[in-house]
C-alpha positions in Angstrom: 0.0 0.0 0.0 3.0 2.3 -0.8 0.7 4.6 -2.8 -1.4 5.6 0.3 -1.0 8.6 2.5 -1.0 8.0 6.3 -4.6 9.3 6.5 -5.8 7.0 3.6 -4.0 4.1 5.2 -5.7 4.8 8.7 -9.2 5.1 7.0 -8.6 1.9 4.9 -7.6 -0.1 8.0 -10.8 0.9 9.9 -12.9 0.0 6.9 -11.2 -3.4 6.6 -12.1 -4.0 10.4 -15.7 -2.8 9.8 -16.9 -2.6 6.2 -20.2 -1.1 7.2 -18.7 1.9 9.3 -20.4 5.2 8.7 -18.5 8.1 7.4 -19.4 10.2 10.5 -18.0 7.5 12.7 -14.7 7.5 10.8 -14.7 11.3 11.1 -15.2 11.1 14.9 -12.5 8.2 15.3 -9.9 10.0 13.3 -10.6 13.7 14.3 -11.4 14.6 10.6 -14.4 16.3 9.2 -17.0 14.1 7.3 -16.3 15.8 4.1 -12.6 15.1 4.4 -13.4 11.4 5.0 -15.6 11.5 1.9 -12.7 13.0 -0.1 -10.2 10.3 1.1 -12.8 7.5 0.4 -13.0 8.7 -3.2 -9.3 8.6 -3.5 -9.3 5.0 -2.1 -11.8 4.1 -4.8 -9.8 5.7 -7.6 -6.7 4.1 -6.4 -8.4 0.7 -6.5 -8.3 -0.2 -2.8 -12.1 0.1 -2.5 -14.9 -0.9 -4.9 -17.6 1.3 -3.4 -20.3 0.9 -0.6 -20.5 -0.9 1.5 -16.8 -0.4 1.3 -16.0 -3.7 -0.5 -12.2 -4.0 -0.1 -10.5 -5.0 -3.4 -9.1 -8.5 -3.6 -5.3 -8.8 -4.2 -4.0 -11.1 -6.8 -6.8 -10.0 -9.2 -6.9 -9.8 -13.0 -9.2 -7.5 -15.0 -9.6 -8.4 -18.8 -10.7 -5.6 -21.0 -11.7 -6.3 -24.6 -13.7 -8.6 -26.8 -16.6 -11.1 -25.9 -18.1 -12.7 -28.9 -20.7 -15.3 -29.9 -18.7 -17.7 -32.3 -20.7 -19.8 -34.9 -19.0 -22.5 -36.9 -20.7 -24.2 -39.9 -19.1 -27.3 -41.3 -20.2 -28.2 -44.9 -20.9 -31.9 -45.4 -20.2 -31.6 -49.1 -18.3 -29.1 -51.3 -20.1 -25.8 -51.0 -22.1 -24.6 -54.0 -22.9 -21.0 -54.4 -26.5 -19.8 -54.8 -28.3 -22.7 -53.0 -28.7 -24.3 -49.7 -25.9 -26.4 -48.4 -26.1 -29.2 -45.8 -23.8 -28.7 -42.9 -23.3 -29.3 -39.1 -23.0 -26.3 -36.8 -21.5 -25.5 -33.4 -21.8 -22.3 -31.5 -19.7 -21.2 -28.4 -18.7 -18.1 -26.5 -15.4 -16.5 -27.7 -13.5 -13.3 -28.0 -9.9 -12.9 -26.7 -10.5 -11.1 -23.4 -13.4 -13.4 -22.6 -11.5 -16.5 -23.3 -8.6 -15.3 -21.2 -11.1 -14.5 -18.4 -12.8 -18.0 -18.6 -9.3 -19.6 -18.5 -8.4 -17.7 -15.5 -11.7 -18.2 -13.7 -11.3 -22.0 -14.3 -7.8 -21.7 -12.7 -9.3 -20.1 -9.5 -8.0 -16.6 -10.3 -10.2 -13.8 -9.2 -11.2 -12.2 -12.5 -13.3 -9.4 -13.8 -14.4 -8.9 -17.5 -14.8 -5.3 -18.8 -16.6 -5.6 -22.2 -19.8 -4.8 -24.1 -22.6 -6.9 -25.4 -25.9 -6.3 -27.0 -29.3 -6.5 -25.4 -30.0 -9.9 -26.8 -30.1 -13.5 -25.8 -26.5 -14.1 -26.9 -25.3 -11.3 -24.6 -27.3 -12.4 -21.7 -26.2 -16.1 -22.1 -22.7 -15.0 -22.3 -22.9 -13.1 -19.0 -24.6 -15.9 -17.3 -22.0 -18.4 -18.3 -19.2 -16.2 -17.0 -21.1 -15.6 -13.8 -21.5 -19.3 -13.2 -17.6 -19.5 -13.4 -17.3 -16.9 -10.8 -16.2 -14.1 -13.2 -17.2 -10.7 -12.2 -19.4 -9.1 -14.9 -20.1 -5.8 -13.5 -17.7 -4.2 -16.1 -19.8 -5.6 -19.0 -22.0 -2.8 -20.4 -25.3 -3.6 -22.5 -25.7 -1.8 -25.7 -29.3 -1.1 -27.1 -27.8 0.2 -30.4 -25.6 -3.0 -31.2 -25.9 -6.7 -31.0 -23.6 -8.9 -29.3 -20.4 -9.3 -31.4 -20.6 -12.5 -33.5 -18.1 -14.3 -35.7 -19.4 -17.0 -38.3 -17.1 -19.4 -40.0 -18.2 -21.4 -42.9 -15.9 -24.4 -43.5 -15.4 -26.7 -46.4 -15.5 -30.5 -45.8 -11.7 -30.4 -45.6 -12.0 -27.8 -42.8 -10.7 -25.0 -45.3 -12.3 -21.6 -44.4 -14.7 -20.8 -47.1 -16.1 -17.5 -45.5 -15.5 -15.8 -42.2 -18.0 -13.1 -41.3 -17.7 -10.8 -38.3 -20.0 -8.3 -36.6 -17.8 -6.5 -34.1 -19.6 -3.0 -34.0 -20.5 -3.2 -30.3 -16.9 -2.8 -29.4 -16.9 0.7 -30.6 -18.8 1.5 -27.4 -15.5 0.6 -25.5 -14.6 4.2 -25.5 -12.4 6.3 -23.4 -15.5 7.2 -21.4 -16.1 3.4 -20.8 -12.5 3.3 -19.5 -12.9 6.1 -17.2 -16.2 4.6 -15.9 -14.5 1.2 -15.1 -11.2 2.8 -13.9 -11.6 1.7 -10.2 -12.1 -1.8 -11.4 -8.8 -1.7 -13.4 -7.0 0.1 -10.5 -8.0 -2.6 -8.1 -6.1 -5.3 -10.1 -2.5 -6.6 -10.0 -2.6 -7.2 -13.8 -4.9 -5.7 -16.5 -5.1 -7.7 -19.8 -6.3 -5.8 -22.9 -6.8 -7.1 -26.4 -6.8 -5.0 -29.5 -10.4 -5.3 -30.1 -10.5 -1.9 -28.3 -10.8 1.1 -30.4 -7.4 2.8 -31.1 -8.2 5.9 -29.1 -9.0 3.7 -26.1 -5.9 1.5 -26.5 -3.8 4.6 -26.7 -5.2 6.1 -23.6 -5.0 2.8 -21.7 -1.3 2.3 -22.7 -0.5 5.9 -21.8 -2.0 5.4 -18.3 -0.3 2.0 -17.8 3.1 3.6 -17.2 1.8 5.3 -14.1 -0.8 2.9 -12.7 -0.5 0.5 -9.8 -1.4 -2.4 -12.1 0.7 -4.0 -14.8 -0.7 -4.1 -18.2 -0.6 -7.0 -20.6 -1.8 -6.7 -24.2 -2.5 -9.1 -27.1 -2.3 -7.9 -30.7 -5.4 -10.1 -31.8 -4.6 -9.8 -35.6 -2.4 -8.1 -38.2 -5.1 -5.6 -38.7 -5.9 -4.8 -35.2 -2.3 -4.6 -33.9 -2.2 -1.1 -35.8 -4.5 0.3 -33.0 -1.4 0.2 -30.7 0.5 3.5 -30.2 3.9 3.9 -31.4 5.1 4.2 -27.7 4.6 0.9 -25.8 6.2 2.0 -22.6 3.1 1.6 -20.6 2.8 -2.2 -21.5 4.5 -4.7 -19.2 3.9 -7.7 -21.4 3.1 -7.5 -25.2 1.7 -10.9 -26.9 2.3 -11.0 -30.6 2.9 -13.5 -33.5 5.4 -12.9 -36.2 2.9 -11.6 -38.8 1.6 -9.2 -36.3 4.9 -7.9 -35.4 5.8 -7.4 -39.1 2.7 -5.6 -39.7 3.1 -3.2 -36.7 6.7 -2.5 -37.4 6.0 -1.9 -41.2 7.9 -4.7 -42.8 9.1 -8.3 -42.7 12.3 -9.5 -40.9 13.6 -12.4 -38.9 11.8 -13.2 -35.7 14.8 -11.9 -33.7 14.9 -8.7 -35.5 11.2 -8.1 -35.2 11.5 -9.0 -31.6 14.3 -6.4 -31.0 12.2 -3.8 -33.0 9.3 -4.3 -30.8 11.4 -4.1 -27.6 12.8 -0.7 -28.9 9.4 0.6 -28.8 9.6 0.4 -24.9 7.4 -2.5 -23.5 8.7 -4.3 -20.4 8.6 -7.6 -22.2 7.6 -9.3 -25.4 6.1 -12.6 -26.1 6.3 -13.6 -29.8 4.7 -16.8 -31.0 6.3 -19.1 -33.6 3.6 -21.6 -34.1 4.8 -25.2 -33.7 8.3 -23.8 -33.0 7.2 -22.3 -29.7 8.0 -18.8 -28.8 10.5 -15.9 -28.1 10.2 -14.3 -24.7 12.3 -11.5 -23.1 15.0 -12.6 -20.8 16.2 -10.4 -17.8 18.1 -8.2 -20.2 15.3 -7.9 -22.7 16.9 -10.2 -25.2 14.8 -12.9 -26.9 15.0 -16.3 -25.3 13.4 -19.3 -27.1 10.9 -21.6 -25.6 9.9 -24.7 -27.4 6.3 -25.8 -27.7 5.6 -29.0 -25.9 4.5 -31.9 -28.1 0.8 -31.9 -28.4 -1.9 -34.0 -30.2 -3.6 -31.4 -32.0 -7.4 -31.4 -32.4 -8.2 -27.6 -32.8 -5.8 -24.8 -32.5 -8.7 -22.3 -31.7 -7.9 -20.5 -28.5 -4.3 -21.5 -28.2 -3.0 -17.9 -28.1 -5.7 -17.0 -25.5 -4.6 -19.9 -23.3 -1.0 -18.9 -23.6 -1.9 -15.5 -22.3 -3.9 -16.8 -19.4 -1.3 -19.4 -18.3 1.5 -16.8 -18.5 -0.6 -14.4 -16.5 -1.1 -17.1 -13.8 2.7 -17.5 -13.6 3.2 -13.7 -13.3 0.6 -13.5 -10.7 2.5 -16.0 -8.6 5.6 -13.9 -8.9 7.5 -15.6 -11.8 9.5 -13.8 -14.2 7.9 -13.8 -17.6 10.5 -16.1 -19.2 9.5 -18.6 -16.7 5.8 -17.8 -16.6 5.4 -18.5 -20.4 6.2 -22.2 -19.6 2.9 -22.3 -17.8 1.3 -20.6 -20.7 2.7 -23.1 -23.1 1.5 -25.9 -21.1 -2.1 -24.6 -20.9 -2.0 -23.9 -24.9 -1.1 -27.5 -25.4 -4.0 -28.7 -23.1 -6.3 -26.4 -25.1 -5.3 -27.5 -28.6 -5.8 -31.2 -27.6 -9.5 -30.5 -27.2 -12.2 -29.2 -29.7 -13.0 -26.0 -27.7 -11.4 -22.5 -27.6 -11.3 -23.2 -23.6 -10.6 -26.5 -22.2 -13.8 -27.3 -20.2 -12.2 -29.6 -17.8 -9.5 -27.2 -16.9 -8.5 -27.1 -13.2 -5.4 -25.8 -11.4 -4.5 -29.4 -10.8 -4.6 -30.2 -14.5 -2.1 -27.4 -15.1 0.6 -28.7 -12.7 3.8 -29.8 -14.2 3.3 -33.5 -15.3 6.9 -34.3 -14.4 
């Protein structure tokens, strides 16, 4: 609590002892005016130590995920697709979105987690929120838009699993504005780590990264795609951990290069660390000198690679939350990614903290 003044610390200690204490009683006990107590409490909320009346004291070791929550639909053609007519297919639908997937993984690993996002006022959005609540995720940061439907991604696959069409409706994420960031700022400030994906509008991402440099939380960011990585600002100094793949790094830096040169180019923009995925070859991660260190991917019996990157992020954040350096934390991330690709879902449904333990 090094960010607290002596008066704020004294007030917080009394609230911890009695969360229902009245402001007038606090004022009498500490020899301050009620209005002064009210101002200090406002500061405690803004600094993330309180979440509001009746003075809910923020949990430590918390992660807030800020970004996309999506309804994914997959249609698998039984026979080669023919344009202009009805095609028989099997279908699957599931909840997705990078930030949502990371939040679900974390919740299944017993990490206190909040999701800040936006959904439509529709059954998809209500179902998505209910499913997260059942897992213990705090959904108080999810806003409901009357103007947009819940984000959807539909994939139409040929019989050989090749993607024929991919259709995305992500307009609701345009409501994740700087005003939304300001409204949920106490939630973010209450966390040890904030994870954001580049589904956020560029202006919101720039503001979040700028604030990350002076905040009590550490900020992790996932690029999401070659297109969306361009929403990152030129100065990445507010980011403690940046997750990208080689193509996203090349797109952001404006040209191709070897993985090592792209890694160095990203580090030159100022993030605390970079995690660059290399597909089956594993990843590069910053060592204690900021240089790339290779971590191989563990052998896996691949069923579906969907969600592997989100699992890598979630597992790595678990390691970081436990106090590991990022070069060690990514080993936990790689292990979770392996467990995920060996199932047909974007989040492994039988995931538990015990399943993630080192098999050796």
